[in-house]
Every structure is written in C-alpha cells, then in structure tokens.
N, C-alpha and C positions, 0 to 999 in steps of 0.2 A: 214140515211145519205148515200149519194152515195159513191161508191168506184170505183176508177179509176184503170183500168188494162192496162198493157203494153202488146202488142201482137207483137212478133218479128218473123223473118224468114218467112215473108209472101211472096207469089208470087207477083211479081211486078205489075201484072194486077188485083189484087183483088180490089173490090169496097166496099164502105161503106155499100151498100145494102146487099152484100153477107155476110159481117161480122155481120151485124145486124140480118140477118136471122139465121145465125149459133149460135150466142151468145144468141139470144132470147130463145133458148132451155133451158137455165139455169135461165131465169128470165127476168124481165123488163129492157129494155135498156134506159138509159137517153140520151146518145150521142155516136156517133162513129166518129172518126177522123182519116182517113187514111192520113199519111204524104206523100206528093208528092213533087217532084222537082218543084221549082217555074218557071223554064224556059220550061221544057218539059211536065210537068203535069203527068209524070210517077210516080208510087208509088215508095217509097224508101225502101219498104220491112218491114215497121213497122207501127203500128197504136195504138190508144188509144180507149178503150171502157169503158164507164162509166155505171156501173150497179147501180140499185136503192138501194140495200141493201148489207151489208157486207156478209150476208149468200149467196145471189145469186152470188156475186163475188167469194167467196170461192168455190162454186159449179162449176162455170165456169173454175176456175183454175184447179180443179181436173179433170174436164171432157175434157178440151181442151189443156192442156199443154202436148205436145207430139203428138197432133192430126195431121193427114196427110191431108193437104189441097192442092189440085191440085199438088200432088207429092212433097210437101215440108212439113217437120215436123215443126210445129209452136211452139213457146215458149210463154207461158202465165204466167205472174206473176203480183203482185201488183206493180203499177207504183210508182216510187220514186218522191218526190217533185222536182220541177225544181231547179237546182242549180243557184245561182247568177253568172252571167257571168262577173262581174266586171263593171268597169265604161266605157267600150267601147273604150279603148285606141287603139293605133295603131296596136296592135297584134304582134308587134315585141318584143319578150321577150328575144332576144339573146344579146341585148346590141349593142355597136358599133355605128358607125355614120349613118347618114341618107342615105348613099350610099349602105348600105346592107352588108358592110364587117366590121369585128371587128378589123382589123389592123389599126393603125394610118396611115393616108395618108400624104405623104410628097409631097409638091408641088414644 
C-alpha cells in the first residue's frame, strides 16, 4: 500500500522532477505533487510525495527530514488525512450582520 509524505519548507522554485529524482533514492515513487499558487504558478513551499511501500516511506523520512535542499532545510513526515472543511459556508465565523460589523446598526 502506498504511503503519502508531506514535504515542507521547500524552496519556492522546486519542481516535481527534482523531488522525484531526490526521493527515488529511497524507493519507487507513485506520485509527486508540488503545491503551487493558482494565479502565479509559483510553488507554495510544500509538496506531497507518494511512495510505493511503508518501508520506503519510512526510509525517505529518515533520510530526508532535515535535508538541505538549495539552502533550505526541508521537513519530511507522514501526511495526515485531509480534514473536512465543512459545508462551504460564507467563511464569516465572527457573527454580526452582513455588513461585516458585530454591533447592531441603528438607522
């Protein structure tokens, strides 16, 4: 079963190919997903790498957690499952009226 790894503190210009080359030293790679800004296309400084087996993933964590990649010390650990983000409400959890303030408005 494949194991997904979180890779953090990456240089913003790192590519999927670079990460695949690096992590292939620990075993077979299922997928590499560098997270980028949807508007600029620039990396956000983190990625997910999916290794083929748990053993390969453990080896990658031991080998690359704290590794210096282009002057940045990267963080590698097991990825947590995605959290449910709710029902997609308005995002305003502060209460109040629709004008953005919490005091009652007197007309």
